[in-house]
C-alpha beads as a LAMMPS data file, in Angstrom:
LAMMPS data file: protein, C-alpha beads

97 atoms
96 bonds

1 atom types
1 bond types

-500.0 500.0 xlo xhi
-500.0 500.0 ylo yhi
-500.0 500.0 zlo zhi

Masses

1 110.0

Atoms # bond

1 1 1 339.278 -158.542 102.117
2 1 1 341.509 -158.749 99.086
3 1 1 343.457 -155.668 98.198
4 1 1 344.294 -153.990 94.942
5 1 1 346.953 -151.301 95.161
6 1 1 348.666 -149.738 92.219
7 1 1 350.656 -146.603 91.401
8 1 1 350.289 -145.866 87.712
9 1 1 352.619 -143.339 86.072
10 1 1 350.990 -140.751 83.835
11 1 1 353.948 -138.710 82.548
12 1 1 353.202 -135.089 81.774
13 1 1 349.804 -135.086 83.535
14 1 1 349.207 -132.736 86.423
15 1 1 347.302 -133.758 89.534
16 1 1 344.523 -131.359 88.488
17 1 1 344.106 -132.977 85.053
18 1 1 344.105 -136.497 86.513
19 1 1 341.653 -135.574 89.282
20 1 1 339.285 -133.874 86.820
21 1 1 339.172 -136.982 84.616
22 1 1 338.693 -139.398 87.523
23 1 1 336.100 -137.199 89.195
24 1 1 334.137 -136.893 85.957
25 1 1 334.193 -140.581 84.973
26 1 1 334.117 -142.518 88.258
27 1 1 330.375 -143.217 88.328
28 1 1 330.347 -144.375 84.710
29 1 1 333.327 -146.651 85.394
30 1 1 331.794 -148.140 88.563
31 1 1 328.492 -148.766 86.782
32 1 1 330.376 -151.222 84.559
33 1 1 331.884 -153.157 87.481
34 1 1 330.280 -155.786 89.732
35 1 1 330.526 -153.721 92.936
36 1 1 326.794 -153.243 93.409
37 1 1 325.213 -150.003 94.556
38 1 1 327.911 -147.485 95.440
39 1 1 328.481 -144.032 96.902
40 1 1 331.181 -141.642 95.692
41 1 1 332.798 -138.777 97.565
42 1 1 335.190 -136.233 96.116
43 1 1 337.841 -134.181 97.871
44 1 1 339.081 -131.595 95.398
45 1 1 341.641 -130.056 97.756
46 1 1 343.253 -133.494 98.290
47 1 1 342.711 -134.477 94.608
48 1 1 341.098 -137.716 95.794
49 1 1 337.960 -139.655 94.903
50 1 1 336.630 -142.356 97.242
51 1 1 333.892 -144.895 96.740
52 1 1 332.149 -147.429 98.961
53 1 1 329.808 -150.301 98.228
54 1 1 328.890 -153.618 99.780
55 1 1 331.427 -155.372 97.502
56 1 1 334.351 -152.929 97.529
57 1 1 335.720 -149.653 98.772
58 1 1 338.590 -147.610 97.533
59 1 1 340.341 -144.371 96.819
60 1 1 341.938 -142.888 93.738
61 1 1 344.437 -140.147 94.521
62 1 1 345.738 -137.907 91.752
63 1 1 349.341 -136.811 92.097
64 1 1 351.736 -135.105 89.719
65 1 1 352.454 -137.557 86.874
66 1 1 350.676 -140.514 88.523
67 1 1 347.554 -141.931 90.079
68 1 1 347.514 -144.009 93.255
69 1 1 344.714 -146.588 93.417
70 1 1 343.861 -148.447 96.643
71 1 1 340.860 -150.787 96.610
72 1 1 339.619 -153.364 99.101
73 1 1 337.464 -156.111 97.613
74 1 1 335.060 -158.276 99.588
75 1 1 335.467 -162.035 99.497
76 1 1 332.727 -162.261 96.851
77 1 1 334.342 -159.599 94.654
78 1 1 337.893 -160.993 94.912
79 1 1 337.575 -163.158 91.773
80 1 1 337.002 -159.977 89.754
81 1 1 340.402 -158.492 90.624
82 1 1 341.794 -159.282 87.151
83 1 1 338.769 -157.748 85.438
84 1 1 339.132 -154.654 87.605
85 1 1 342.777 -154.257 86.613
86 1 1 341.893 -154.754 82.955
87 1 1 339.112 -152.161 83.159
88 1 1 341.374 -149.617 84.869
89 1 1 344.102 -150.092 82.256
90 1 1 341.604 -149.662 79.387
91 1 1 340.113 -146.539 80.958
92 1 1 343.550 -144.996 81.541
93 1 1 344.646 -145.742 77.965
94 1 1 341.437 -144.242 76.576
95 1 1 341.499 -141.187 78.840
96 1 1 345.203 -140.361 78.877
97 1 1 346.594 -142.346 75.924

Bonds

1 1 1 2
2 1 2 3
3 1 3 4
4 1 4 5
5 1 5 6
6 1 6 7
7 1 7 8
8 1 8 9
9 1 9 10
10 1 10 11
11 1 11 12
12 1 12 13
13 1 13 14
14 1 14 15
15 1 15 16
16 1 16 17
17 1 17 18
18 1 18 19
19 1 19 20
20 1 20 21
21 1 21 22
22 1 22 23
23 1 23 24
24 1 24 25
25 1 25 26
26 1 26 27
27 1 27 28
28 1 28 29
29 1 29 30
30 1 30 31
31 1 31 32
32 1 32 33
33 1 33 34
34 1 34 35
35 1 35 36
36 1 36 37
37 1 37 38
38 1 38 39
39 1 39 40
40 1 40 41
41 1 41 42
42 1 42 43
43 1 43 44
44 1 44 45
45 1 45 46
46 1 46 47
47 1 47 48
48 1 48 49
49 1 49 50
50 1 50 51
51 1 51 52
52 1 52 53
53 1 53 54
54 1 54 55
55 1 55 56
56 1 56 57
57 1 57 58
58 1 58 59
59 1 59 60
60 1 60 61
61 1 61 62
62 1 62 63
63 1 63 64
64 1 64 65
65 1 65 66
66 1 66 67
67 1 67 68
68 1 68 69
69 1 69 70
70 1 70 71
71 1 71 72
72 1 72 73
73 1 73 74
74 1 74 75
75 1 75 76
76 1 76 77
77 1 77 78
78 1 78 79
79 1 79 80
80 1 80 81
81 1 81 82
82 1 82 83
83 1 83 84
84 1 84 85
85 1 85 86
86 1 86 87
87 1 87 88
88 1 88 89
89 1 89 90
90 1 90 91
91 1 91 92
92 1 92 93
93 1 93 94
94 1 94 95
95 1 95 96
96 1 96 97
């Protein structure tokens, strides 16, 4: 499996604000990606959202002033790594920009 790991700074954003935005928008974001049918779980106390599908699995952890993204892509989804990064960057700019 190909990996996608990124720590993205979000200066001035609390873990609560980041988690709320990710938790609210994750399904809409995943619907636009080629990961297939997916399941999402939320852990508010850990400020973490996880998802699993046949094409990918990952976690998005909200921390003070940053978000940590760890995603494993199946062999078939690996070619979409660039599109995934582009989509994440656009969503972050729209949500926190």
